[in-house]
C-alpha positions as CSV (number, residue, x, y, z in Angstrom):
1,M,-71.0,35.3,-46.0
2,S,-74.6,34.3,-45.3
3,A,-75.7,33.1,-41.9
4,T,-78.7,31.1,-41.1
5,R,-81.4,33.3,-39.7
6,T,-82.8,32.6,-36.2
7,C,-86.4,33.6,-35.5
8,N,-86.7,36.8,-33.3
9,N,-82.9,37.0,-32.9
10,P,-81.7,40.6,-33.6
11,N,-78.3,39.1,-34.5
12,F,-79.8,37.4,-37.5
13,P,-81.8,40.1,-39.3
14,E,-83.5,39.1,-42.6
15,N,-81.1,38.7,-45.5
16,L,-78.0,39.0,-43.3
17,D,-74.9,38.9,-45.5
18,I,-71.8,40.1,-43.7
19,H,-68.1,39.4,-43.9
20,P,-65.3,39.5,-41.4
21,S,-63.7,42.9,-40.8
22,I,-60.1,43.8,-41.1
23,P,-58.5,46.5,-38.9
24,S,-57.0,49.5,-40.7
25,Q,-53.3,49.1,-41.2
26,G,-52.2,52.6,-40.3
27,I,-50.6,54.6,-37.6
28,F,-53.9,54.5,-35.6
29,S,-54.1,50.8,-35.1
30,N,-52.8,48.2,-32.7
31,P,-52.4,44.4,-32.9
32,I,-55.3,42.0,-32.2
33,D,-55.4,38.4,-31.2
34,K,-56.1,36.7,-34.6
35,T,-56.9,33.4,-32.9
36,S,-60.1,34.9,-31.4
37,F,-60.7,38.0,-33.6
38,G,-59.0,37.4,-36.9
39,S,-60.8,36.9,-40.2
40,L,-61.1,33.1,-39.8
41,A,-62.4,33.3,-36.3
42,Q,-64.9,36.0,-37.2
43,G,-66.1,33.9,-40.2
44,L,-66.9,30.9,-38.0
45,A,-68.4,33.2,-35.3
46,I,-70.7,34.9,-37.9
47,L,-72.1,31.6,-39.0
48,Q,-73.1,30.7,-35.4
49,Y,-73.7,34.1,-33.8
50,G,-74.6,36.4,-36.7
51,I,-73.9,40.1,-36.2
52,A,-72.4,39.5,-32.8
53,G,-69.6,37.3,-34.4
54,R,-68.2,40.1,-36.4
55,V,-65.8,42.8,-35.1
56,W,-67.4,46.0,-36.1
57,E,-65.3,48.9,-37.3
58,A,-65.8,51.3,-34.3
59,A,-64.7,48.5,-32.0
60,Y,-61.2,48.8,-33.4
61,A,-61.3,52.5,-32.5
62,M,-62.4,51.8,-29.0
63,N,-59.7,49.1,-28.7
64,L,-57.0,51.6,-29.7
65,Y,-58.4,54.1,-27.3
66,V,-58.4,51.7,-24.3
67,D,-54.8,50.6,-24.9
68,P,-52.9,53.1,-27.2
69,P,-49.3,52.8,-28.3
70,H,-46.7,54.8,-26.5
71,N,-46.7,57.6,-29.1
72,I,-50.5,58.3,-28.9
73,T,-52.1,60.4,-26.2
74,F,-55.9,60.8,-25.7
75,D,-57.8,63.5,-24.0
76,P,-59.4,62.3,-21.9
77,P,-57.7,58.9,-21.5
78,F,-59.7,55.8,-20.8
79,F,-58.1,55.4,-17.4
80,D,-57.4,58.5,-15.3
81,V,-53.9,58.2,-14.0
82,S,-54.6,60.6,-11.2
83,R,-57.1,58.0,-9.9
84,S,-55.0,54.9,-10.4
85,A,-55.2,53.8,-6.8
86,E,-59.0,53.7,-6.9
87,P,-61.0,50.5,-7.8
88,V,-62.4,50.3,-11.3
89,T,-65.7,48.7,-12.3
90,V,-66.3,48.5,-16.0
91,I,-69.4,47.2,-17.8
92,E,-69.6,46.8,-21.6
93,L,-72.9,46.6,-23.4
94,G,-73.2,44.5,-26.5
95,S,-69.8,42.9,-26.1
96,G,-70.2,40.6,-29.1
97,S,-67.1,38.5,-29.6
98,G,-65.2,40.4,-26.8
99,L,-62.4,42.2,-28.6
100,V,-62.6,45.3,-26.4
101,A,-63.4,43.4,-23.3
102,S,-60.3,41.2,-23.7
103,T,-58.1,44.4,-23.9
104,I,-59.7,46.0,-20.9
105,A,-59.3,42.8,-18.9
106,R,-55.5,42.8,-19.4
107,L,-55.3,46.4,-18.0
108,L,-57.2,46.0,-14.8
109,K,-55.8,45.0,-11.4
110,A,-56.7,41.5,-10.1
111,G,-58.4,41.5,-6.7
112,R,-59.5,45.1,-6.9
113,D,-61.1,45.8,-10.3
114,N,-64.0,44.2,-12.0
115,L,-65.2,43.8,-15.6
116,I,-68.7,42.9,-16.5
117,V,-69.4,42.0,-20.1
118,T,-72.9,41.7,-21.4
119,D,-74.9,40.6,-24.4
120,L,-77.9,38.5,-25.4
121,P,-78.1,35.0,-23.8
122,E,-77.3,33.3,-27.1
123,V,-74.1,35.4,-27.6
124,C,-72.7,34.9,-24.1
125,P,-71.1,31.5,-24.9
126,L,-69.0,33.2,-27.6
127,L,-67.9,35.8,-25.1
128,E,-67.0,33.2,-22.5
129,A,-65.0,31.2,-24.9
130,N,-62.9,34.1,-26.1
131,L,-62.3,35.5,-22.7
132,R,-61.1,32.2,-21.5
133,K,-58.2,32.5,-24.0
134,I,-56.7,35.5,-22.2
135,D,-53.2,34.7,-21.1
136,T,-53.6,32.6,-17.9
137,C,-50.2,33.8,-16.7
138,A,-51.4,37.4,-16.4
139,E,-53.2,38.7,-13.3
140,I,-56.7,38.7,-14.7
141,P,-59.4,40.7,-12.8
142,L,-62.7,39.3,-11.9
143,I,-64.6,38.9,-15.2
144,T,-68.4,38.4,-15.1
145,V,-70.5,37.5,-18.2
146,K,-74.1,38.5,-17.8
147,Y,-77.2,38.5,-20.0
148,L,-78.4,42.0,-20.7
149,S,-81.1,42.7,-23.3
150,W,-81.2,46.5,-23.6
151,G,-84.0,48.1,-21.7
152,N,-85.1,44.7,-20.3
153,Y,-86.4,45.1,-16.8
154,E,-85.7,41.5,-15.6
155,D,-82.1,41.5,-16.9
156,T,-81.4,44.9,-15.4
157,T,-82.9,43.9,-12.0
158,S,-80.8,40.8,-11.9
159,L,-77.7,42.8,-12.6
160,A,-78.7,45.4,-10.1
161,S,-78.7,42.8,-7.3
162,L,-74.9,42.5,-7.7
163,F,-74.6,46.2,-6.8
164,S,-77.2,46.5,-4.1
165,D,-76.7,46.1,-0.3
166,L,-80.4,45.4,0.4
167,Q,-81.3,42.7,2.9
168,G,-77.9,43.0,4.5
169,H,-75.9,41.5,1.7
170,T,-72.5,43.0,0.8
171,P,-72.5,44.2,-2.9
172,C,-70.5,42.1,-5.3
173,F,-69.3,45.1,-7.1
174,N,-68.3,48.7,-6.4
175,P,-70.2,51.4,-8.2
176,L,-69.6,51.6,-11.9
177,T,-66.8,53.8,-13.1
178,H,-66.9,53.0,-16.9
179,I,-69.7,52.1,-19.3
180,V,-68.3,51.0,-22.7
181,C,-70.3,50.9,-25.9
182,S,-68.5,49.9,-29.1
183,D,-70.4,50.4,-32.4
184,L,-73.9,50.0,-30.9
185,V,-75.8,52.8,-32.6
186,Y,-77.2,51.2,-35.8
187,F,-80.6,49.5,-35.8
188,P,-83.4,52.2,-35.2
189,E,-85.5,49.7,-33.3
190,L,-82.7,49.2,-30.7
191,L,-81.9,52.9,-30.1
192,G,-84.6,53.4,-27.6
193,P,-83.8,50.3,-25.5
194,L,-80.0,51.2,-25.7
195,L,-80.7,54.7,-24.3
196,R,-82.9,53.2,-21.6
197,S,-80.2,50.8,-20.5
198,L,-77.7,53.7,-20.3
199,L,-80.1,55.6,-18.1
200,Q,-80.6,52.6,-15.9
201,L,-76.9,51.8,-15.6
202,S,-76.1,55.4,-14.7
203,S,-78.6,55.4,-11.9
204,P,-78.5,53.9,-8.4
205,P,-77.6,51.2,-7.4
206,F,-75.1,51.0,-10.4
207,A,-73.8,54.6,-9.9
208,Q,-73.9,57.3,-7.3
209,S,-76.3,60.1,-8.3
210,S,-74.5,62.4,-5.9
211,D,-71.4,62.4,-8.0
212,C,-72.2,61.7,-11.7
213,Q,-68.7,62.6,-12.7
214,N,-67.4,59.4,-11.1
215,L,-69.1,57.4,-13.9
216,S,-67.9,57.9,-17.5
217,I,-69.6,56.5,-20.6
218,F,-67.4,55.8,-23.6
219,I,-69.1,55.4,-27.0
220,S,-67.4,54.6,-30.3
221,Y,-69.6,55.2,-33.2
222,K,-69.3,54.8,-37.0
223,V,-71.7,56.9,-39.1
224,R,-73.8,54.6,-41.3
225,S,-77.1,56.4,-41.8
226,L,-77.4,59.8,-40.2
227,T,-81.1,60.0,-40.9
228,K,-81.7,56.9,-38.8
229,E,-79.1,57.6,-36.1
230,T,-79.3,61.3,-35.4
231,G,-82.4,60.8,-33.3
232,F,-80.5,58.8,-30.8
233,W,-77.9,61.5,-30.2
234,S,-80.6,64.1,-30.0
235,A,-82.2,62.3,-27.1
236,F,-79.0,61.1,-25.6
237,G,-77.7,64.7,-25.3
238,L,-80.8,65.7,-23.2
239,W,-79.8,63.2,-20.5
240,F,-76.0,63.2,-20.9
241,E,-73.3,65.8,-21.4
242,F,-70.9,64.5,-24.0
243,R,-67.8,65.6,-26.0
244,P,-65.5,64.0,-28.5
245,V,-62.2,62.4,-27.5
246,L,-59.1,64.2,-28.8
247,I,-55.9,62.6,-30.0
248,K,-52.3,63.7,-30.2
249,D,-49.6,61.8,-32.1
250,G,-46.1,62.3,-30.8
251,T,-44.5,61.2,-34.1
252,R,-46.2,64.0,-36.0
253,D,-46.6,67.7,-35.2
254,G,-47.9,67.1,-31.7
255,E,-51.2,69.0,-32.3
256,W,-54.4,67.9,-30.7
257,G,-57.0,66.6,-33.2
258,L,-60.4,65.0,-33.3
259,F,-60.1,61.3,-33.0
260,G,-61.6,59.5,-36.0
261,T,-60.8,62.0,-38.7
262,D,-57.8,60.0,-39.9
263,L,-59.8,56.7,-40.0
264,D,-61.1,55.2,-43.2
265,D,-64.8,55.9,-42.3
266,T,-66.4,58.7,-40.3
267,T,-66.0,57.5,-36.8
268,F,-66.5,59.3,-33.5
269,L,-65.5,58.5,-29.9
270,F,-67.4,60.3,-27.2
271,V,-67.1,60.5,-23.5
272,A,-70.3,61.3,-21.6
273,H,-71.5,62.0,-18.1
274,R,-75.1,62.0,-16.8
275,R,-76.6,65.5,-16.4
276,P,-76.8,66.2,-12.6
277,G,-80.4,67.3,-12.7
278,S,-81.6,64.4,-14.8
279,Y,-81.9,62.0,-11.8
280,K,-85.1,63.8,-10.8
281,W,-86.7,63.5,-14.2
282,K,-89.2,60.9,-15.0
283,I,-88.1,58.4,-17.7
284,P,-91.0,57.7,-20.0
285,P,-92.1,54.0,-20.4
286,L,-92.4,54.1,-24.2
287,D,-89.2,54.1,-26.3
288,D,-90.7,56.4,-28.9
289,D,-91.3,59.0,-26.2
290,L,-87.8,58.5,-24.7
291,L,-86.3,59.1,-28.1
292,G,-88.6,62.1,-28.6
293,G,-87.3,63.8,-25.5
294,V,-90.3,63.3,-23.3
295,G,-89.5,63.6,-19.6
296,A,-86.2,65.4,-20.2
297,Y,-85.8,68.6,-18.2
298,D,-88.9,67.4,-16.3
299,S,-91.1,68.3,-19.2
300,P,-93.7,66.2,-21.1
301,T,-93.0,67.9,-24.4
302,R,-91.0,66.4,-27.2
303,K,-87.6,68.0,-27.7
304,G,-84.0,67.3,-28.7
305,D,-80.4,68.3,-28.1
306,D,-78.1,69.7,-30.8
307,T,-74.7,68.7,-29.4
308,F,-74.1,65.9,-32.0
309,E,-75.2,68.1,-34.9
310,N,-72.8,70.8,-33.9
311,L,-70.0,68.3,-33.5
312,L,-70.7,66.8,-36.9
313,F,-70.7,70.2,-38.5
314,L,-67.3,71.0,-36.8
315,S,-65.8,67.7,-37.9
316,L,-66.7,68.3,-41.5
317,G,-65.3,71.8,-41.6
318,E,-62.5,71.8,-39.2
319,D,-58.9,71.1,-40.2
320,W,-57.5,69.4,-37.1
């Protein structure tokens, strides 16, 4: 399916030719709203919104993780039951058509929790339309749709004003508890801006630097080109501690395994937390330096973290 290319729009790269996705029909799947996210809906959305109109494969994995069937247990879970009485503030980057956001919205508590969904300005109408279709009989939490181009100072500043108590204003939102990224690690030119946004959103006023464990970052990732994508994880691991999500299926042998190994493609789901000491490090202004590890550990040298490479090695050789 070819979509008309829009100048300078990353959702319409040159020679774009993509088709609607279909969720895997296996034990690790859950139903989706076909009216908003089925093949027909995706096809129409692709024509108008390009890449953002398609539900990408790792988004199905994130959707399952957020709201698993009764027989599936994740470690760690998306929502910590031990903290169920505390308010939740979730932000999703690159929300696209809103599949994951719509699932999260149904699980939050109205009047207490908040969901912020973000994407490029030209994609937000698609998000708004699909989120309006959520069952109006349900107690829907406050959902805010905001523009956020990754790494963009103006967009980030506008968003930060909702979390700040400067000038005597009461913040609109509590500090972030969840950052959600579904299938965002793909185009090399966007990896630096993506990492920059994650650093911005895990810093004050969005989050409390005094307790970085309060904010969890959840990333679902499908491997497409390791040579182009490994650099992101090498830099990400310098600023964030991360580990894979584990899964246990109650209908099988009950053993814990690495989530993603039973999917059709190599897919990972990571949970990450900001490294405590990283708040004092200087974030370099150039994306190339950021991806090269400049500034991490308060050092101007280029460097990398090997967490992802080690996890990849284990996933290839381990029989979970």
